[in-house]
N, C-alpha and C positions, 0 to 999 in steps of 0.2 A: 449547524443546521443546513447551511448552504451546500456543504460538502456531502452531507447525507442525501440531499435532493438530487445532486448530481449523480451519485452512485445509483440511486434508484431509477433515474432517468435512463442511464446506460444499460441497467439490467432490463428495463422495459423494452428498449430498443432491440437488445439482443434476443429477447423472447419472441418479439414480433418477427424478427429476421429468421429465427429458427422455425417458427410456425410456417412462414412463407416458404422456406426451403423444403420442409417436410410435406407441404401441401402440393408440391410439384410432383406429379407422378412420374415413374419411369417411363422412358421413351417408348419401350415396347407396348406398355399399357395405352399410352397415348396413340400409338399406331393402330391398335385395335379400335379404340374409341373414335378415331378419325373416319372410320368407315361405318360407323354405327347408323342404324336407320333412324335413331333419335337425332334430328337436326341440330338441336341445341348442344347436345353432347358432342356431336361430330364437329361442329364449328369451333367449340371451345378447345377441343383437342388439336384441331388443325392449327389454330392460332398459336398454341404452346409449341407445337412442333416447328412452326415457322420461326418462332423466336429462338429455337435452338440452333438455327443456321443450317449449314450442310449436314450436320449430324442428324438433325430432325428428318430431312429428306432421305438420308441413307437408311434410317430406321424403317421408313415406310417401303423403300425399295427392297430392303432385306425381307421384311415380313411378307410381302405380296410378290416376291420375285418369281414364283412358279406361275402365278396368274399372269403376271406381266409378260413372261416369256411365251406363255400360251397364245396370248394376243399378238405378239410380234411374229411368232412362227405361222400363225394363221390369221392374217389381217382381215379375212372375210368372216371371222368368227362373230356371231351376233352378240352385241354388247348387252348383257343382262343388267339388272338393277345393281347388283353388287359391283360389276366392273365400272359402272357409271359412278358409283360412290368412290371407288378406288381412284379413278382418274381425276375426279374432282379434288380429292384430297392431295394427290400428287401435284396437280397443276397449281393449287393454291399455296402449298408449301414451297414449291420450287419457283413460283411466280413465272411460269411459262407454260403456254398451251401445248399439249402433246408431249409433256415432259416424261412420259413412260418410256419413250424411245431415246431419250437423251440422258436422263438422270443428272441434269444440271441444275444447280442452286443459283439463283440470281438475286442480288441485292437490288433494292429500288431506292435506297438512300445512299448517295455518294459517300457521305461521311462514314457510314457503316462499312462500306466497301473498302475505304482507306484504312479504317481500323484493322480490318481483316488482312489487308495487304501488308500492313506494318507487322502484324503478328506472324504472318506466314513467310514474308520476304518475297511474295509474288507480286508481278505487275498486275494492273487492273485491265480487264477488257470491257470497255464501256460502249454499250450500244445505245444510239440515239435514233428514235423511230417516230413515225406518225401512228397514233393509237397506243395500244398497250400490247406487250408481248403475251399477255394472258388471254387476249381477245382473239377469236377465230378470224375476225375481220380487222386485223391490224393491217398496215400498208404492205403492199405486195412483196417488197424486199424482205421484210421481217418474216413474213409467212414462208418465203422460200428459204430463208436462213433455217427456220425450224425443220424443214424437210431435207435440204441439201447439206447443211453444215452440222447443225446441232444433233441431228439423228444419226449422222455418220459416225461409225464406231471409232475411228481413228481421230477424227476431229473432236468428238465428245471427250475422249480420254485426254487429249492434250489440253483442252479447256478446263477440265476437272482437276487435272494434276498440276498444271502450270500457271493458271491465272485465277484471279478473284473476278467473278462476273457481276456485272451491273447493268441495268438498263434504265432509261429515262425517256419519258414522252416529250417530244418537241411541241406537238400540237395534235388535236384530233384529226382522225383520218376521214376524208370525204367519202361518203357512201352514196351509191346510186341504186334505186330499185326500178326495174323495168316491168311494168304491169302490162301483160298481153291482153287483158280484159276478158279472158276466158278461164280465170282461175290460176293461170300460170304466171310465175313471177321469177325474175332474176335479181339477186342482190350481190352487188360487187362493191370493190373499192376502186377509186380512180385517182391517179397520180400519187405521189409520195415516194421518197427515197429514204434509205437508212444508211448509217455509217458506223463502223466500229473504230473506236479510239483506243489506243494502248496508253495507259497512264502509269505514272509511278505512284508510290503510296501517298504522296502529297497532293495527288491530282494533277501533276504537271504532264503536258502532252508530250508523248514520245513518238507516236506513229499514228497514222489515220488510214483506214482501209475503206474506200467508198463503194457502196453498192454490193452486189452479189459477185462472189468469186466461186469457182469450182473447188471441191474439197482439197485437192492436192496443192492448187495454187494458193489457197487460203492458208494452209499448213506452212508453206514456204514463207509467206509473209509474216506469219506469227513467229516463225523461227528467227527471222531477221530482226523483228521488233524485240523479242526476248533477248537476243544477243546485244542489242543496243541498250536495253534496260540494264543489263549487267555491266556494260561499260560505264554507264552514267552513274551507277550506285556510288554514293560517297564522294563524288566529284563537286568541286565548287562551281559556282555559276558560270565563270569564265570558261573553264574546261568543258562543262556541259554544252555550252554554246558552240564551241569549236567542234566537239565530237558530233553534235547533232547536224551542223552544217556539212561536215565531211561525209556523214552518212547520207544526207539528202543529195549532195552533189554526186556521190558514187552511184546511188540508186537511179537518179534522174538520167545520168549518162548511160547506165546499163539498159534501162527501159527504152530510151531513145535509140540506142545502138541496135537493140533487138528489133524494134519497130522498123528501122531502116533496113536492116537485113531481110526482114520478112516481106517488106514492100518490094524490095529487089527480087526476092524469090518468086512472089506471086505474079509480078508484072513482067519478069523476064528482062528488066532493064534497071539500071541504077537511077534513082531520082536525081535530077540535076540540081546544082548549086550548093551541094552539101560539102563541108570540109571535114574529112574523116581522118582521125589519127589512130593507129593500131599499135598493139604491143608486138614484140618479136614472135609471139605465138599466134598473131592474127586476130586477136580480140580487139574490139573497138574501145579505145581509152578515152576518146574525146570526139564529139560530133557537134558541128555548128553549121549555120547556113552561110554566113558571110562575116568577115571581120567587122567589128564595129569601128566607127570613126575614131582615129587615133587622137587622144587628147592628153593633156598633162595629168589629169586626175582620172585614174581607173577606179571608179567607185563600186560599192557593193551592188548598187543597182545595175551597173553595167555588166558586172560579173554575173549576176542573175539572168540578165537579158541574154547573155551569151550562152548560158547554160540551158535555158528553156527555148532557144530559138529553133532547135531542131524539132522538138516535139510540136511546137506551134505550126511549123512549116509542114510537117508530116500530117497533121490534122486536116490541113487544107487539101492534101493530095489523096486522103483516104475516103473514098465515097462508100456508099452502102455495099456495092458489089465487092469492093475490096476488102471491106470488114469481114464479110462472109467468107472470102477466101483465106484471110488470115486466121479466122476462127477455126477453119478446117485444119490448120497446122496445130491447133491446140484442142483437137477433139478429145484428147485424154482428160483435159480439165473439166469436161462436161460430164464425165461418167460418175454416177452416184452409186452408192453401195446397196446391198440387199436390204438393209434396215430402212433406208430412205424410200427404197421402192416399195416395201411393205406398207409404209405410211401412206404413200400415194394410192396403193391399192385399197386401203381401208377408207380413204377419203372418196373413192370412186368405185363403189361396189357394183354399179349397174353396168359398167363397161365390159364388153366382151374381151377375150384375150387379144384379138386382133386390134380392137379400138384402143386398148390399154397400151399395146406395143407401139402403136402409131403416136400416142400421145407421149409416151416415155421418150421415143426417139426425138420428137420435136422439141420436148422440154430440155433434153441433154444438149441439143444443138444451140438452144437459146442460152444455156448456162455458159457454154464455151464462148459464145458471142459476147455475153455480158462480161466474161472474165477479161477478154482482151480490150474491150472498150473501156472498161472501168480502170484497168491497169494503164493503158496507153494514154487515154484522154483525160481521165480525172486524177489518177494517182500522180501523174507528172505535174499537174497544176498544184496539187496538194503539196508536193515536195518543194516547189518554189515558194509556196507560203510558208511551210515549216522552216525554210532556210532564211527567209527575209521578212515576212509580214509581221508587223507589230502585234497583231492579235494572237500570235502563237503562244504567248505567255498566259493568255486568259482563255480558258476552254470555252466558256459561255459566248464570248465575242467571237472566238474562232468558229464555233458551231453556227452562229448567226451568219457569219460570212459564207460558210459552206452551203447553207440552205439558200441563201440569197443569190450567190454568184456561181455556184457549182451545180447546185440542183435546180436552180431558177424558180425556187418557191419561197420568196422572202416572207418573213413574219409579218411584214407591214401589209401584205396583200391578204385580206381575209378569204379571197376566192382562189388562192393558190394558183393563179394564172388561168383558171378555167372560165372566167367571165371576160370575154373579149369585147370591149366597148366599141370596136370599129367594125363589128360583124352584126348584120341585120338578121334577126330570128323570126320576125313576124308574130311575136308574142308580146303581149303587154309587159312592159318593164323587163323585156328580155327574159322572162320566166322567173325573175327573182322574187322570192317569197321570204320574208323575214318574220320570225316570231317576235311578238311584243316584248 
């Protein structure tokens, strides 16, 4: 009798599973329903497509490919009701605002991303940001990523083919509304940085790219990180540690050497006090400021101090004017492609050609400036942490350190550094209003 009950139970489970499988509609049918005028039908289909992962997004992109291309080719094309439903479906399934230009699928649960990484053998690119990547008003860095990087044809292809993508909110993004009292309002975000982490399938940190990079520079950093990922695959913990430290040392030396050479180039003189070693080919192989005091114990901390001394000294020498001169040497890093420009045009339809050209030029100059600052100031500090800091083995603790000490917006400060207690505003309670 007990055996008979067991068989019946298994049969019932099989029938329920079969019914569930049969109830799942083909992806192309779901793609059609996702853009239905019936909101309930649409949202149900969108959820099912989202659950299918990248395949669900690809089905949408394929079905509405002609319409997507039409809006890319003509960014000033008026969005009708159908296009609004298409973009809503795309953005929800992909988990990214303006995904029609990128075609990228983002996981929002790291465990799901790790599972996909193990199945595909790809590393994970994990974005940490203020706000959500699906929101128009996420932090400025993440908005620029959507325009400059994710919409770029080459970058998008590299991300789609070589990485599993994931994003996670660090905290809400602060919003500000300026009411001019005559019906005109400006709504913006203030403060907030983002960072891309490259992780292995176990979620272990491989590389960290702080803030905004131009497309070409970003691709180069992805190439480096992917190469390190391949080296680390299958290695034991000791060998991984050695490989990662060698990588950090090599890249920290390379960045500091390039920074030193460019400071020399823009200033017409060599900065004083630097000890520079070169290879027979003339490339900088080591750069420090001054020898450390000789002791019997040459510790890891001393080795790290020696490695990072050049970048710390160069940071003190590089003022705003010098940063702009260095950025001019990297003007190519600020150039964005036609698809990114088309997205900018769609977002600014009221600008004349002259006004748009001026905005584009200024934006590309700022991308080049951000690229060198983030690489020289922030990335060098991150390499020292990746080489030595104990938090490097715990991504959440490492990210807390990044936001507290690199971005200067610690999670312990509810005001993100925007409330200055030593500044008088002439307003009751400094204008602070808190909801009950």
